[in-house]
N, C-alpha and C positions, 0 to 999 in steps of 0.2 A: 316818852311818851304821851300819850293826848288825855290828859281826864277826858270822861264820859259823863255827860248833861241827861243827869237821868230824868230830873223834872221834865226835861226838852221834849226828851225821846218819849217819858209818858204824858204832854199834852197835846203831842202831834199824835200816837201810836193806841192812846189811853180810849178814845172812843168806839172804834174802829174793833180792838180788844175788846170791849165788856158790849157792843151792839154782837160782835160774830160768837159772845160766848152764851150773851142772852134767846140766842138765837136755835144756839147748839142747844140749851142744858131751858133751853122753855122755862124760866125763873130766876124773877132778883137776886133775890140772897143767893144762888149759887153761881149764879153771873156773877157776879161780886167775887167769889171766891173766886172763881177759872181768871178773872181779870185777873186779880191777886198773885195768885200760883205765876202767871204768868210773867208780872214782871221780879216778882222772886227770882225765877229760876235765870230770864235775863241776867240780872247782879250774879246771880252764883257762878253761869258761866260764860260773865265779864270776867269774874275774879281768875273761875281757871284757866280762861284760856293766857289771860295777864300770866298770870303766874308759871301757868309754862313757856311761853316768850322769856322770861325774864330765863326761867331752865336754860333754856338753849341759848339764847346770848352769854350764858355765863358761861358755856359748852364750849361755845362755842369760842373765846376768849381763853379757854383755857387751852383749848386744840393749840390754836396761835402764836401758843408761848410757848409748846413743842415742839413746835417747828420748827 
């Protein structure tokens, strides 16, 4: 599985995420919070997706052994 380059993702998408958050909430402190939460959620979701892929693959491999 390919490692995710989070620093690169944040460099590429961080400015637009922050600007969008600022437009929505109207203040820098809250925009900072939204920005951080957005990327924290992305990391959590990526970890969960990876875990599901690993579980699926393990189940698939077990199923192939039983064939």
